[in-house]
C-alpha positions as CSV (number, residue, x, y, z in Angstrom):
1,M,-1.8,-102.6,-2.3
2,T,-4.8,-105.0,-3.3
3,K,-6.1,-107.0,-0.5
4,S,-5.7,-110.6,-0.1
5,P,-9.1,-112.5,-0.8
6,L,-10.6,-114.0,2.5
7,F,-12.8,-116.8,0.5
8,T,-10.4,-118.7,-1.4
9,P,-11.2,-122.4,-2.8
10,V,-9.0,-123.8,-0.2
11,L,-11.2,-122.3,2.6
12,I,-14.4,-123.5,1.1
13,A,-13.1,-126.9,0.5
14,G,-11.9,-127.1,4.1
15,C,-15.0,-126.0,5.6
16,A,-16.8,-128.4,3.9
17,I,-14.7,-131.2,4.9
18,L,-14.9,-129.9,8.5
19,M,-18.7,-129.7,8.2
20,I,-19.2,-133.4,7.3
21,N,-16.6,-134.4,9.6
22,F,-18.3,-132.8,12.5
23,A,-21.9,-133.6,11.3
24,I,-21.3,-137.2,12.1
25,R,-19.2,-136.8,15.2
26,A,-21.6,-134.9,17.1
27,S,-24.6,-136.9,16.4
28,F,-22.9,-140.0,18.3
29,G,-24.6,-138.7,21.8
30,V,-27.8,-139.6,19.9
31,F,-27.1,-143.0,19.7
32,Q,-26.4,-143.3,23.5
33,I,-30.0,-144.7,24.5
34,P,-31.1,-146.6,21.7
35,I,-27.8,-148.7,21.6
36,A,-27.9,-149.1,25.2
37,T,-31.4,-150.2,25.2
38,E,-31.0,-152.8,22.5
39,F,-28.0,-154.5,24.1
40,N,-29.3,-153.8,27.6
41,W,-26.1,-152.1,28.6
42,L,-24.8,-149.8,31.4
43,R,-24.8,-146.1,30.4
44,S,-20.9,-146.6,31.0
45,D,-20.5,-149.1,28.0
46,F,-21.5,-146.8,25.2
47,S,-19.8,-144.0,26.9
48,M,-16.7,-145.8,27.2
49,A,-16.8,-146.3,23.4
50,I,-17.3,-142.4,22.6
51,A,-14.5,-141.8,25.4
52,I,-11.7,-144.0,23.5
53,Q,-12.9,-142.3,20.0
54,N,-12.0,-139.3,21.6
55,L,-9.0,-140.3,22.9
56,A,-7.9,-141.9,19.5
57,W,-8.8,-138.5,17.7
58,G,-6.4,-137.0,20.2
59,I,-3.6,-139.4,19.8
60,G,-4.3,-139.3,15.9
61,Q,-4.2,-135.6,15.6
62,P,-0.2,-134.9,16.0
63,V,0.1,-138.2,14.0
64,F,-2.0,-136.9,11.1
65,G,-0.3,-133.6,11.3
66,A,3.3,-135.1,10.8
67,L,1.8,-137.3,8.0
68,A,0.4,-134.2,6.2
69,E,3.7,-132.3,6.7
70,R,5.6,-135.2,5.5
71,F,3.6,-137.2,2.6
72,G,1.1,-134.5,1.7
73,D,-2.2,-133.2,3.3
74,R,-4.4,-135.0,0.7
75,R,-2.8,-138.4,1.5
76,A,-3.7,-137.9,5.0
77,I,-7.0,-136.8,4.6
78,I,-7.8,-139.9,2.3
79,A,-6.4,-141.9,4.8
80,G,-8.4,-140.3,7.7
81,A,-11.8,-140.5,5.5
82,L,-10.8,-144.5,5.0
83,L,-10.4,-145.1,8.5
84,Y,-13.7,-143.1,9.5
85,A,-15.8,-144.9,7.3
86,A,-14.3,-148.5,8.0
87,G,-14.9,-147.5,11.6
88,L,-18.2,-146.6,11.0
89,V,-19.5,-149.8,8.8
90,L,-17.5,-152.4,11.3
91,S,-19.2,-150.6,14.5
92,S,-22.5,-151.3,12.8
93,M,-21.7,-155.2,13.2
94,A,-20.5,-155.0,16.8
95,V,-22.8,-156.3,19.5
96,T,-20.3,-156.2,22.4
97,P,-19.1,-153.2,24.3
98,G,-15.5,-154.5,23.6
99,Q,-16.2,-154.3,20.1
100,H,-17.5,-151.0,19.9
101,W,-14.4,-149.9,22.2
102,L,-11.7,-151.2,19.8
103,L,-13.5,-150.0,16.6
104,E,-13.8,-146.7,17.8
105,I,-10.2,-146.3,17.2
106,L,-10.7,-146.4,14.0
107,V,-13.3,-143.6,14.1
108,G,-11.1,-141.5,16.3
109,F,-8.3,-141.7,13.8
110,G,-10.7,-141.0,10.9
111,I,-11.7,-138.0,12.8
112,A,-8.2,-136.7,13.2
113,G,-7.3,-137.3,9.3
114,T,-10.2,-135.0,8.4
115,G,-10.5,-132.5,11.1
116,F,-9.0,-129.8,12.7
117,G,-5.2,-130.4,13.1
118,V,-4.9,-131.1,9.2
119,I,-7.5,-128.7,7.9
120,L,-6.6,-125.8,9.9
121,A,-3.1,-125.9,9.0
122,I,-3.8,-126.1,5.3
123,V,-6.4,-123.3,5.8
124,G,-3.8,-121.0,7.9
125,R,-0.7,-121.6,5.4
126,A,-3.3,-120.4,2.1
127,S,-4.4,-117.5,4.2
128,S,-2.6,-114.2,4.3
129,A,-1.6,-112.7,7.7
130,E,-4.3,-110.3,7.8
131,N,-7.1,-113.0,7.1
132,R,-5.6,-115.9,9.1
133,S,-7.5,-115.5,12.5
134,L,-10.7,-115.0,10.5
135,A,-10.3,-117.6,8.1
136,L,-9.5,-120.3,11.0
137,G,-12.6,-118.8,13.0
138,I,-14.7,-119.4,9.6
139,A,-13.4,-123.0,9.1
140,T,-13.9,-123.8,12.7
141,A,-17.6,-122.1,12.4
142,A,-18.3,-125.0,9.3
143,G,-17.7,-127.4,12.2
144,S,-20.4,-126.2,14.1
145,A,-22.6,-126.0,10.8
146,G,-22.1,-129.7,10.6
147,Q,-23.0,-129.9,14.2
148,V,-26.4,-128.0,13.7
149,F,-27.9,-130.8,11.2
150,G,-25.5,-134.0,12.3
151,A,-27.6,-134.7,15.8
152,P,-31.2,-133.6,14.5
153,S,-30.5,-135.9,11.1
154,A,-29.3,-138.8,13.4
155,E,-32.8,-138.6,15.3
156,I,-34.6,-138.5,12.3
157,L,-32.9,-141.2,10.5
158,L,-33.3,-143.4,13.6
159,Q,-37.2,-143.4,13.1
160,F,-37.0,-145.0,9.9
161,Y,-33.7,-147.0,10.1
162,S,-32.0,-149.0,12.8
163,W,-28.7,-147.5,14.3
164,Q,-26.8,-149.9,12.2
165,T,-28.3,-148.8,8.8
166,V,-27.5,-145.0,9.9
167,F,-24.0,-145.8,10.8
168,V,-23.6,-147.4,7.3
169,I,-25.4,-144.2,5.7
170,F,-22.7,-142.1,7.6
171,A,-20.1,-144.0,6.4
172,V,-21.1,-143.2,2.8
173,V,-21.4,-139.6,3.6
174,I,-17.8,-139.3,5.0
175,L,-16.4,-140.5,1.8
176,C,-18.1,-137.5,0.1
177,V,-15.0,-135.5,1.6
178,L,-12.8,-137.0,-1.0
179,F,-14.6,-134.7,-3.7
180,A,-13.2,-131.4,-2.0
181,L,-9.4,-132.7,-2.3
182,P,-8.6,-131.3,-5.8
183,F,-9.0,-127.6,-4.3
184,L,-6.9,-128.1,-1.6
185,R,-3.7,-126.4,-2.6
186,A,-2.1,-124.5,0.1
187,P,1.7,-123.4,-0.4
188,I,4.3,-124.1,2.5
189,T,4.5,-120.6,4.1
190,A,7.5,-120.2,6.3
191,T,10.6,-118.0,6.7
192,K,13.6,-119.2,5.5
193,Q,14.8,-119.8,9.3
194,E,11.6,-122.1,9.9
195,L,12.4,-123.9,6.5
196,Q,15.8,-124.7,7.9
197,E,14.5,-126.4,11.3
198,S,13.5,-129.9,11.4
199,L,10.4,-131.0,13.1
200,G,12.4,-132.4,16.1
201,T,14.1,-128.9,16.7
202,V,10.8,-127.2,16.6
203,L,9.3,-129.6,18.7
204,R,11.8,-129.4,21.9
205,R,11.7,-125.8,21.3
206,A,8.0,-125.8,22.0
207,F,8.1,-128.4,24.6
208,K,10.7,-126.4,26.4
209,D,8.5,-123.2,26.4
210,P,6.1,-122.7,29.2
211,S,3.7,-120.7,27.4
212,Y,3.5,-123.8,25.2
213,T,3.0,-125.9,28.3
214,M,0.3,-123.5,29.5
215,I,-1.7,-123.7,26.1
216,F,-1.6,-127.4,26.3
217,L,-2.9,-127.8,29.9
218,G,-5.6,-124.9,29.3
219,F,-6.9,-126.8,26.2
220,F,-8.1,-129.8,28.7
221,S,-11.1,-128.4,30.0
222,C,-12.4,-127.3,26.3
223,G,-12.4,-131.0,25.6
224,Y,-13.8,-132.2,29.0
225,Q,-16.8,-129.6,28.9
226,L,-17.4,-130.1,25.0
227,A,-17.1,-133.9,24.8
228,F,-19.2,-134.5,28.0
229,I,-22.0,-132.2,26.6
230,T,-21.8,-133.8,22.8
231,A,-22.1,-137.3,24.4
232,H,-24.5,-136.8,27.4
233,F,-26.6,-133.7,27.2
234,P,-29.0,-135.0,24.9
235,A,-29.9,-138.0,27.3
236,F,-29.3,-135.3,30.2
237,V,-32.0,-133.5,28.8
238,T,-34.2,-136.5,27.7
239,E,-34.2,-137.6,31.7
240,M,-34.1,-134.6,33.7
241,C,-35.8,-131.6,31.5
242,G,-39.3,-130.9,33.0
243,P,-42.0,-131.5,30.4
244,I,-42.6,-129.7,27.2
245,N,-46.0,-127.8,27.0
246,Q,-48.1,-129.7,24.1
247,A,-49.8,-126.7,23.4
248,G,-46.6,-124.5,23.2
249,Y,-44.5,-123.2,20.3
250,L,-42.0,-126.1,20.8
251,A,-44.5,-128.8,20.1
252,A,-45.9,-126.6,17.4
253,I,-42.6,-126.8,15.3
254,G,-42.2,-130.5,16.2
255,I,-40.2,-130.6,19.3
256,S,-42.7,-132.4,21.5
257,S,-40.5,-134.7,23.4
258,T,-37.5,-134.0,25.8
259,S,-35.7,-136.6,23.7
260,A,-36.1,-134.5,20.2
261,L,-35.4,-131.7,22.8
262,G,-31.9,-132.8,23.6
263,A,-31.2,-133.7,19.7
264,V,-32.1,-130.0,19.0
265,A,-29.9,-128.6,21.8
266,I,-26.9,-129.7,20.1
267,S,-28.1,-128.3,17.1
268,V,-28.6,-124.9,18.8
269,I,-25.1,-125.2,20.0
270,G,-23.7,-125.7,16.5
271,L,-25.9,-122.6,15.3
272,A,-24.8,-120.2,17.9
273,N,-21.2,-121.3,17.6
274,I,-21.2,-120.6,14.0
275,A,-21.5,-116.7,14.9
276,G,-19.2,-117.3,17.9
277,A,-16.4,-118.7,16.5
278,I,-16.4,-116.3,13.5
279,Y,-16.3,-113.5,15.9
280,A,-13.6,-115.0,18.1
281,G,-11.3,-115.5,15.1
282,W,-12.2,-111.7,14.1
283,L,-11.3,-110.6,17.6
284,G,-8.0,-112.6,17.5
285,N,-6.9,-110.3,14.7
286,R,-6.9,-107.1,16.7
287,Y,-7.0,-108.2,20.6
288,S,-4.8,-110.4,22.6
289,K,-5.5,-114.2,22.2
290,K,-4.4,-115.3,25.8
291,Y,-6.8,-112.7,27.3
292,L,-9.6,-113.4,24.8
293,L,-9.2,-117.6,25.8
294,A,-9.1,-116.5,29.5
295,G,-12.4,-114.7,28.7
296,I,-14.0,-117.3,27.1
297,Y,-13.5,-120.1,29.7
298,T,-14.8,-117.6,32.4
299,A,-17.9,-117.3,30.4
300,R,-18.4,-121.1,30.1
301,T,-17.7,-121.4,33.6
302,V,-20.3,-119.1,34.8
303,A,-22.9,-120.5,32.3
304,A,-22.6,-123.9,33.5
305,A,-22.8,-123.2,37.0
306,A,-25.7,-121.2,36.5
307,F,-27.6,-123.7,34.4
308,I,-26.8,-126.5,37.0
309,L,-28.1,-124.4,39.8
310,M,-31.4,-123.7,38.1
311,P,-34.4,-126.2,37.6
312,M,-34.2,-127.5,34.3
313,T,-36.7,-126.6,31.8
314,P,-37.2,-126.3,28.0
315,A,-36.1,-122.6,28.1
316,S,-33.3,-122.9,30.3
317,V,-31.9,-125.7,28.0
318,L,-32.5,-123.7,24.9
319,V,-31.0,-120.4,26.7
320,F,-27.9,-122.6,28.1
321,S,-27.4,-124.3,24.4
322,L,-27.4,-120.5,23.0
323,V,-24.9,-119.3,25.6
324,M,-22.5,-122.2,25.5
325,G,-22.9,-122.5,21.9
326,S,-21.5,-119.1,21.2
327,L,-18.4,-120.1,23.4
328,W,-18.3,-123.6,22.0
329,L,-15.4,-123.9,19.6
330,A,-14.3,-120.4,19.9
331,T,-11.3,-121.4,21.7
332,V,-10.3,-123.1,18.3
333,P,-9.1,-120.3,16.1
334,L,-7.6,-118.4,19.0
335,T,-5.8,-121.5,20.2
336,S,-4.7,-122.6,16.7
337,G,-3.7,-119.2,15.9
338,L,-1.8,-118.7,19.0
339,V,0.4,-121.6,18.3
340,A,0.9,-120.2,14.7
341,H,1.8,-116.9,15.9
342,L,4.4,-118.3,18.4
343,F,5.9,-121.3,16.7
344,G,5.4,-120.6,13.0
345,L,3.5,-122.0,10.3
346,R,5.9,-124.7,8.8
347,Y,5.0,-127.4,11.3
348,M,1.4,-125.8,12.6
349,G,-0.4,-129.0,12.0
350,T,1.9,-131.2,14.3
351,L,2.5,-128.4,17.1
352,Y,-1.2,-127.7,17.2
353,G,-1.9,-131.6,17.2
354,F,-0.1,-132.2,20.3
355,V,-2.1,-129.3,22.0
356,F,-5.2,-130.9,20.5
357,L,-4.2,-134.2,22.6
358,S,-4.6,-132.5,25.6
359,H,-8.4,-131.5,24.3
360,Q,-9.0,-135.1,23.6
361,L,-7.6,-136.2,27.1
362,G,-10.3,-134.0,28.6
363,S,-12.7,-135.2,26.2
364,F,-11.9,-139.0,27.1
365,M,-12.5,-138.1,30.8
366,G,-15.4,-136.0,30.3
367,V,-17.1,-138.7,28.3
368,W,-16.2,-141.8,30.3
369,L,-16.6,-140.1,33.6
370,G,-20.2,-139.0,32.5
371,G,-21.1,-142.6,32.0
372,K,-19.2,-144.0,35.2
373,M,-20.7,-141.4,37.5
374,Y,-24.0,-141.9,36.1
375,D,-24.2,-145.7,36.9
376,L,-22.9,-144.9,40.2
377,T,-25.1,-142.1,41.2
378,G,-28.2,-141.9,38.5
379,D,-27.2,-138.5,37.7
380,Y,-24.6,-136.2,35.8
381,T,-24.7,-133.4,38.6
382,L,-20.9,-134.2,40.0
383,V,-19.6,-134.4,36.5
384,W,-21.0,-131.4,35.6
385,W,-19.1,-129.7,38.6
386,I,-16.0,-131.2,37.6
387,G,-16.5,-129.4,34.4
388,V,-17.1,-126.0,36.1
389,G,-13.9,-126.5,38.1
390,V,-11.5,-127.3,35.4
391,G,-13.2,-124.5,33.3
392,A,-11.9,-121.9,35.7
393,F,-8.6,-123.5,35.9
394,S,-8.2,-123.1,32.1
395,A,-9.3,-119.3,32.5
396,L,-6.4,-118.8,35.0
397,V,-3.7,-120.7,33.2
398,H,-3.9,-118.7,29.9
399,L,-3.1,-115.5,31.9
400,P,0.9,-116.1,32.3
401,I,1.5,-116.9,28.4
402,R,3.9,-114.9,27.0
403,E,2.3,-113.7,23.7
404,Q,5.5,-113.3,21.9
405,R,6.7,-115.1,19.2
406,S,9.6,-118.0,20.2
407,E,13.0,-117.4,18.8
408,L,13.7,-119.6,16.1
409,A,16.9,-121.5,16.1
410,T,19.5,-120.2,13.9
411,A,20.8,-121.8,10.9
């Protein structure tokens, strides 16, 4: 029997959209200090804007998943791209914290419409069963590929343009995802019983399933850790890292300040996650997804605890970025694949969207609490240790999940 191809036009187009989406989204932490400096804001003011963005992204994910399943994937992506661009352009004109907070709702919904919930559902439907987990891993890795150049690109652009102009440039870039739409042709892949079930029936069945609840709860820490690091790590490194040796290798390749190191750290995380997400997707085809997830959360917890206990040096920043990066989005292909395995592909976008809402509730807490505690204490230590605690919780909560497909309702 001929094997189904892994790399299809749908997978390649989906990867391109996620790459651009995440390149822009991952850069917001770089704007933390420039915006706060220009307006003399507290660190928590812009942090709240990023936190609201993450919350809107989470709320928008099941909404756009349902829209894609009801009106078509392409329409959902077009709406998401337009909202994303509008939010960025209008944010470039904002001069008060309240204006940024309000406009980040548009950006968050735009990220949802061009992000994991919609794109992974398309990729999942277009992939064969034997390739699905790996294809989801590759699509997830594409998001990290965007993260590799997103933050450094923003850092470079800020050397030549104001942050307002960079926002407008990014608005034009996000509209480029529309060129990938003709290639997104994914069939509705579902059993006869799945097709006969309504969305409401599937949602009720999922919400009554303890395994779905545990997946929902476990994804919270993923969002907390990732969003906190994305939003605050560049500033954290800028202010707390030991000096860079101006005669050393880092300075020789252009990383001569802790500010530049902070931006590069986000890039290193994204680079390491390209391999990590693909490898996690490959493992998901062969081993229990719940045990893989528990192992990833355990490794993250240990890495974060070790990093904060040691003095922060350029070397420790880069080592931590490599380790955390290899685990960064490795949870996404496993979590989305587990949802598809348990509840089928017909409404995967909406079901994964609700799970992703938990991720973004964690994101909101990580970003907002990071800024709030910084203003109160002058550092991020307590927020970091909370991340260690919720990571350990997620490692434990995945263990009782029953990795058996939920019974479909009878017709």
